[in-house]
N, C-alpha and C positions, 0 to 999 in steps of 0.2 A: 568625690572622685573615684571613681571604682576603678579598682586594680585592674589590670589587664588578663591575667590567668580569672581573674572573681571577675572582670565581665566575659568573659570566654563562658563562663560555666553559667550566666545569668544569661544568656543569649541562648545558647544550646536548653538548657530547662524552658527558657520562651518557649520554645517548638515544641520541645518534649508536653508541654501542659496546653497547649492551643489545639493540638492533635488528640490530647485526651480529651477536653471538652469539647471538643466540636462531635468526639464521635459521641460521646454520653449525651450530647442534646437530640443530637439526629439518632441514638437506639439503635446507632449500626453503625458498622465500620471498623477500620484495623489499627489500633491504635499502639500493637507491639512493634513493627517497623518501625515508625517515625521515630520513637522513644531510643529505641536501640540504634537506629541509625543518625541521629543527631548531630552526633561528633564528625563524623565524616561531612555530611552535607552543609554541616558549617566552615569546614575548615575550606574546603573547596569552595563554596557560595562567596566567604569573606577575602578570598586569599590569592585563587586561583580563575576562576569564572570571569571570563573578559564577557561583559554581558552589559548591554544600559535599559534598563527598565523603564525610562524615558522613551525609547525606541524596540521594541521588542521584536521587532523586526528588521533591524542593522544586519545586513549580509554576514559583514564580517565577523558576527557575535560566535561563539562559542556555545555551541551544543547540548543541552543537558537533558539526557533521557532518563526517565523514572521506568524504569523496565518493568519490576513489580509495580504496577497500576492501583493494587490497592492499596498497597502504602500512600495514597495520593495526597491526604492531610500534610504531610512531609514538605514535597513542593507543594500546596496552596501555603502552607504556613511561610517557605523562602518565600514565595513572591506577593504577599502581605508583606514581609517585613522588610524587604528590602524596598518595597515602594514601586510596582507592577499597578494596574488596575484594579484589583484583587482589595476589596475593604476586610475591614474587621465586620461587618455585616454578612460579608459573604463567606466568611469563615461561620460565623454563628447559622447558617444557612445551609451547612455540607449538607448535599446529601438530600435536600429537597426539590420538588417542582422548579423547573426553571431559573435554577441555581448557577452562578459561575464557577460552585467546585463538585460538579458530580461526584457518583461514587467512586469512577475511575477517570482519572486525566483524559478531556477530549481537545483536539489540537484545534478545531472551528469553532473552540467555546471559549475559552480561558487563554488570555495575551500570555504570552512567557510561557507555555506546554507546548514543546517543540511538535509531539507527534499523541495519536492516541495508542494508550495502551492499557493491557487488561492481563490478557489472555496469554501467557506465558511464555516466555521467550520471542516475543513478535518484538517488541521494544530493544533489545539486547540485539537482534537481527536488522530492525531499521538503522541501528545506529552505525553496522558495518554499509548500508548504504548511503547515509549523510558522509562517512570517510572516505567512501569511494567519487563522490559528488565534491568532495573538498579538495581530494589530488588533482581527479580531474579537471573542474577549473585552473587550480592554484600552477598544472604544468599547460595551459591554456593561454593563460593571459596573467602571470605573473612576469615581472622584467627584474633584472637584480636591482637594487635599493628601491624596486618598487612592487612588492609583494602584500599586493592588497587582498590577498583570498588567502589567509595565515591560521584560520581558527582551527580546536581542536573541538573531537566527539568526547564526554563525559556521559558515564551512566554511572549509575546507581544498578545492581544486578542482585536476584535473590538465589537460595537454593531450590524455588523453584523454579527461577527459569533455566539454571543450570541443567535441571531433570531432564529439561523438554528436550526431545531428540531437534529440533528445529537450533538451536541454541550451538549445536555440534555440528550443522552444516554449515551454519554464518562463520563459527569462532574458526574451523577447519578453513574456508575458504581466505578469513579477514588475515589470516596467519598466511598464506602462501602470496595473498598481496602485499605482505609486507606493511600493513599499513598502520605506522607509527603517530597519526593521527587519533589514535582510538586509546583513552585510557580511562578503564571499568574498574569501579569501584565494587569488589563483593561482597557483599553485608551478609558473612557468614554466621550465621547464629544460630546455626543445630533445630531450627524448630520450623514443621510447618503443620497443616491443618489436621493429621491425623496423633500428631505427636511430636518423639523426638526423631528425626532425619537418618539417625543410626536405623530405624523400620525398612529403609530402602535405598538407600543416598549413602555409604561407605566409599565410595570411591577416593584417591588424590587426585584431587582437583587441582591442585598446582603441578601436580605430572603432568596429566589430561593436558593442562594449554603450555604446557613449556614443548610436550607433545607436537601441539599445532603451531609451533613456532610465536608463541608470545613468548612477552617478557613479563617475570612472573614475580611480584615479590608479596611479601607476609607480613601484616602488622599484627601482633600476638594480643592488644588491649584496644578494642574498638573507641575509647575514652584516651590515647594517648594522640593528644593534640600533634603534639610536638612530630612525633614516629610518623602518625598522616600526611602532616604536610613534607616531610623530608619524601614519603615515599611518592608521593604527585612530584613534586620537582625533579626527582629520579626517571620518572616513567616520562617528562617532559623531555626531556634530554636524550632519552631511546627512542629515535626519529624512525629506526629498521624494523621497528617489530611494535604489533598492538600488545598494548601492556595494560595486566591483569593484579589489580593491587586486593589479596586477601586478607581481609581484616574479620575479627574472633571480635560480635558485638553480641549482646542479650538481648534479646527481643522482649518487649516492657520493661528498657531498665528503669529501676527505683521504685518499681511495684514492689514493697513486699511482698507481697503472696503470689504473685501472678508472672513476676518473672522469671524467663527463662521457660517459660508450660505455654503450650497449645493455645489455652486460655487467650493470650494477649493476642493471640494472632486477628483472628476475626470477632471480636466480641466487644464490646463495651466493657472497661477496669470494673462499672458499677462505683458510683456515688458516693460510698465511704472507702474502697480502694484509691481512689484520684483524691482525697480528703490528707492519708494516711502519704501517699506520694507526695503529694504534696507540701507534707510537714516534712518528708527524710529530704524534699530539695531544700527547706530551709524557707519557705512560701508559705503563705496567708492559705489555711487549708479552704477559707468560705469564699475568696474571690475566683471567678469563674472568664475566662479571656480577658485574663492581665496580663497584657503586654508593658514591662517597666520601663520606666520613660530611657533610661540610660540604654537596654537593650534593643529599642527602637530607632536610638541617634545614631547609634553604631553599626544597624544595621542598614539604614538610609542611606549614609555614605555612600553606597553602591550604585544612588541617584547621580549624584554629582562624578563620582571617577568616571560610571558607565559614560558619561556625556564627554568627558574632559578624551575618554579612549577613543571614540567615536570622533573627536572633533581632528585626533591626530590620525587615524584613519584617510577622514577626508583627508588633509594637506596630503596625507603621502601619493591618492589618491587625484588630486592636481599636479605633483611631480608626474605621475604615471600620464595621465592626459597630455598633457607638453611635449613628455617624450617619447612617446610614445601612443601620437593622437588616433591612430587608424583599430591597432589594438585595442586602448580603450575604449573607443566609441563602438565595437563590435559586443564589448564585457556589459560595457552599460546597454546597450538595447538590450542583448539576450536573457540578462536578467531580470530585465521586466519583464521578461515572455513577449518584447517584440522579433516575430522570426523575418520578418519582409512577408516579399509574394512570388519572389522568384520561385520557391520549392515550388510552389502549386503551378505556376506556368510550366515546370518539369515532367509534372504528371503525364505518363503517357496515355494513349488513346488505343484501344483493341479494336481492329476490323475483324471480320469474318475469315477474310481474307487469311489469319494468320495460325487459323485450324483451333482443334478443342485445346481448353487449355488449361490445367490444374490453379485451382484459385491460391494454391501455396506458391504455384510458380509464377502467376500473374504479380502480386505479394513483392516477391524479391524481385522484381524490374521495377517497380515503384519506388523498391528502397535504392533499389540501383539510381536510378535520376534520382531523388531528392537528398538522401543523407552527404552527401554532397555539398549539396548547399545549406544543409542545417546543421554548423559548427557543436552543437553543444547535443544533438541527437545521440544518446548511446543504446547501445544494442546488446542479444544478446542470447544464448540458449541454453538450456540444459542439457548439453551433448546430442545436440540435435541438431546441429548446425545444419550439415546437407540438407536432412528433409524439412526443415523451418525453414530453409533461403532466405535465414536471416541475416546471414554476413554479404555485406556489401564489397564487393573489386575495391582495394583500396582503403580499406580499413586496416586499420592496426590493431593489436591483439590489447588489450589494459592489462597491464603486467607492473610488478614489483619494480619490473627493469622499465617502462614505459607507462605513465601515469596521464599519457597525452590520449591512449589509445582509446579508440572507441567502442572495442567492441569487448564484452565480459565471456569469459567464459565460463561459467556457473557449477559446469561438472555436474553430475548427475545428485541438485540438491532443489529440489522444484520447489521447497516448503519454504526455504532461506532464500529464494531467488525470488519469490514472489513480497517477501517482507522487506529485503534487500532495494527492488523496485520500488517500496514506498516510500524507502530513507532518499533513494534518487529524487522520487517526485516529491519529496518535501524539499527539494533545492532548489534554488530561485532559477530558472532558466536551462534545464538540465528536460529533454524529452526523453523517456527513459523507455524500453518498449523489452519481451526478450519474450521466446519461441521456446515451445513444448506442444507434446500430443494433447489435446482435445482433453482426453482420456483422464488424464494426468493432470490436470486444474481442479481434481478431486484434492493430490498432495497441495496445492494451493490454497484452498478456498477458503481458510481462515485469513491471510491476508488480503485475499482480494476482497473479502467482507467489511476488513478495517479499512481500506481504500475506499468504498465506497463509503462509510461510515465516513471518512476525513473529508473524502470529496476531493483526493485526490487524484491525478490522471497519469496512470501508469499504462501502456498499451501491451495485453497477452497477444502475444501471435500464437493462435491451438489451430495447430496442422491437422490432416488426419483428421477429418473432422465427424465420421459418421463409419457403418459396416463397409463403405466404399473405401475403406483401406484396404480388407481384403483378406488373405493369409493368414495376418499375423491372429484371426481370431478373436476370441470375448472380448480377453480380458487388454485388449487394447482395442477393440470398435464399442466406443464411446452410445449408446442409446441415451440414458437418464441425464445425460449431462447439460442437456438445450436446458429442460425444464428445470434443473437443480442453480445452473445458472441465472439462467430469468426470474426465477425465485428472489433474486439478490437486488435487496431495493440499492438504486441509484446505481448500477452497472450496466452499463451497454454495450447490450450483444449483439451483434450483426453476423450475419450468413452469408455473403454473397451469393450470386448466383453464375454471376461469369468475372472475367477477368476486368472489367471494366464497372460493375459495382464494385472489383475491391480494389481498385484506384480512386472511386470516389469515396469509398468505408475510409479508406490510409488519410484522404484530407481531412476528412468530418474527426477523426481521432486525435489527429493532431492540432484541430483547430478547439475541437470539446474544451471544457470546462466545468469542475463541480462533479468530478467522478471515474473510475475507470473504466476502459473500452475491450471489450473481448473482439477479436477477430477470429472468427470460426471457418477454418478455408480446407479444402478437399486435396487427398492424396490425389484423386483418380483427374484424369481430363473430363473437362466439361468442356462443350460449347461455345462458344462469345455468340450471344446472342446478338443477330443483324438491327440495329440501334435506328435502321432508315426505317425498315418493315416496326419496330416495335419500338415502343416507349421510352425516351432518355435513361443511363444510367444515374443522370443528377439525381435523379426521383428518389434513391436511393433515402437520400437526405429524409423526406419524409418516413421512412421506415416500413411504409410502404406504398402500393401504387397501382394504376392500371396500365399491366404492358400493353396490352390490347383488348376491344370488344367489338363485337360485331351488333350490335346493338344495346340503344341508353336504358331499354329493360329484359335485362338478362333470366334466362329461365335458372341458370345457375354460374356461381363464382368457382373459378378452382385458384384454388392459392395454394402459395409453393414457399419453398424457402432452397436457399440455397442449390445446391448439386438435383435438387426434384423439379427446378423448375424447368428443366429440359422436359420431364415427362409431362410435366402439368400445357406446356404449351405444344406439345407435340397431341396430347389430348384434346385440346382447343381446335389447333388444327382442321383434326377430322369434323369433328362439332359444325366446323365452318360451313366445312364440305355440304355437312346434311342438311344447311340450311337453320340451325338450332341457335337458339342467339343464347351467347354466352360470352362472359368475360373472364379472363383471365389475371390475377394480380401476383408479382412477386413481394414478398414478404420478408426485408430482410433481418428487421429490427422491434420486433414488440412493441420496444421501451420510446424509439424516435416515432412509431405512429399512436399512441398513447397520450405523445406531445403534444399532435395538430388535432386545430379544430374540431368540433366534431362534424361539422358541415363538409370537410375535407373527409373523416373517417365514413362517414358516411356515404361521401360521393364512391370511395373506394369498394366497402363493403357494406351496401345497400340494405337496411335493416328491411325491406318489401321484398330484397331477393332472399326467403329462406332456404332453399337451396345452395348450401356449400360446400364444397369441398376441400378439407386442404391435405397436400403431400408433403412430409417428411420423413426423413428418415432416423426417428425416431422416439421417445416416447412422445403418445397423444397427449398427457396431462395437460391442462391449461388450454388449449384448444377450444374446449366447447364454447369460450367466451366470443369466439369469435366465426365459430359453426353454426350454433347455437341447437336449437333441440332437436331440429327437423334436418341439419346438418351432418357430416361424417369426416370419419379424421381416414385416411394410410398412415399408419406410422409403426413401431414399434410395442411389442407388449411383453415382448422375452429377449434375451441376452444374445448374441450374433452367431456366427459360424466360420470358422476356417474356411476359406475356399477363392477362388478367383473373383474381385468387385461384381464384375460383371454375369457371375450366375447367385449372388448373394441378393444383388438386386432384385431378379428376376425369379427368387423363390420368396424375396419377401414381398412380392407385388410391385415393386418400383420399376414399372413401365409403362410406356405407353400404352397399350393395348389393356391396362389395368386397372387405367385413373379413366380409362375412354368405357371403358363396361362399368364401375360404378359410377359415373356418371348418370351414364342412362339407364343405370337400374333409380337413381336416383328420379331423374325427372320422370320416367315409365309411371 
């Protein structure tokens, strides 16, 4: 029988050797981090992490985030060893086509992977969102003696994570919010791709995080299991501050020639070096992917332990159900993402008599109607709340003194806000949305892209969506952002033309599954289309639709999005008066349109009609797909200008007169 300390080392070295062998077989990867961080990961996963390998989606499991996703063989080794769905064959298939062990962790692909990490700092910030989600659900649904939501968020973070600016944003907010359910282990190995971190990273990380109001501890030896265990316990006892445990490790630990070098970071160690390393561990150097029986047996204790933990939790749930039937029923329903139907009935409709209305204002009115009926809808803004219309009367602020609040003040931290939204979206039952100006989607692009990769559904409220914001000028006027966001696969980008399309867009966004949704909303007022005269805004769900036509065989199709639809309608009405066969199309979402059957798409943008004119106050990039070779686009091929919006629109040609002129030129 293996002694306790010897067994610990056997298990830790199993993680290291599996990682070395997998990277070597793939001929690519990052062996150094798994080798250096194996001890801290072992202590966390075998002594502290509350999880159930038999049910990776148990709602009260602790979340584990490997923020430096390049070190993913550490996570894959742990998942296989502790009894998740991964097999040894999956480990051997590391980084190969259709493998469950890709080059960075993918939440949608591999059971036990909580979030897709890779771009550094994103996982760190996702964890903040997960921590907010846990605190919020606990405040809403826990009852004394029935704390059914009490999980922690653990993460391993790297030097690279802490260098990225997003981490500063997220850490600052986490400290402000007193998120004591976060425990992050910092793999302080002093090495990045270029070499020693002394080249570019010499700050005192501990003091920096203390300044963020974090609880900070230091472990001098990354292989001191007792010290790591003690530090994690101390962090668990600290409930009023997030915790960072700075652990001095050695990248590529055990490698005679590559430990503590950049060579161990992103390349296989090489067959000869692996053999030398295994000899140092006391292993047979000729054995590959060897898992000692005693080590596997010890790791697999997690299976029965996980089942017992979940069963105890179910017993607690039954107590909650009996003592608080209504509260428990609501929690159970919402965490199944069943939001009922009352909120949909409350969505307002807008008549032309309401007058012109900015779509950001209409969005605010929709939120005012539905948020009270959606208890787990969490909003926020990056310090632009009055401009984004994201706050609803009756909401309270999510703060360290009020974790039941539904509104988050992110501060001027767009990048972190995007990644925090992803962490919230990964929390069952929560509907997260947030606001900023559309031009600042540039700050959020990395987490938007990751949300699209993961297929999670944050909702982005992007206001001030065009040159129509006016006097703030080119720095704040989005021009290329429509095209940039449409280029992100699996992001649904919607630019509603009036209040009613905005209302339908909100319903669609909440019901949408499988990816993020971006709403692009106006600062300036736009007319509310008379739906008795023109087609219903319900057609927004199809992405594009015929607003009106005076012939089934039009000479020209006028296509508009957002605030420019008003000019397309105005031009169409003039063409009708002149008995010119025409069709006007509202096209709020390319992505939704592309999901429709070809027959429908052809009925809206008829292939037989070659004269097509698209009108949008943004880059014309991409519109050729819809207007064709004989078509044209009234768009913007430069940056904006500072002036009242009416002046800017006229100067750029976004008027009824110019649309009509261009249409007649095309027909002629």
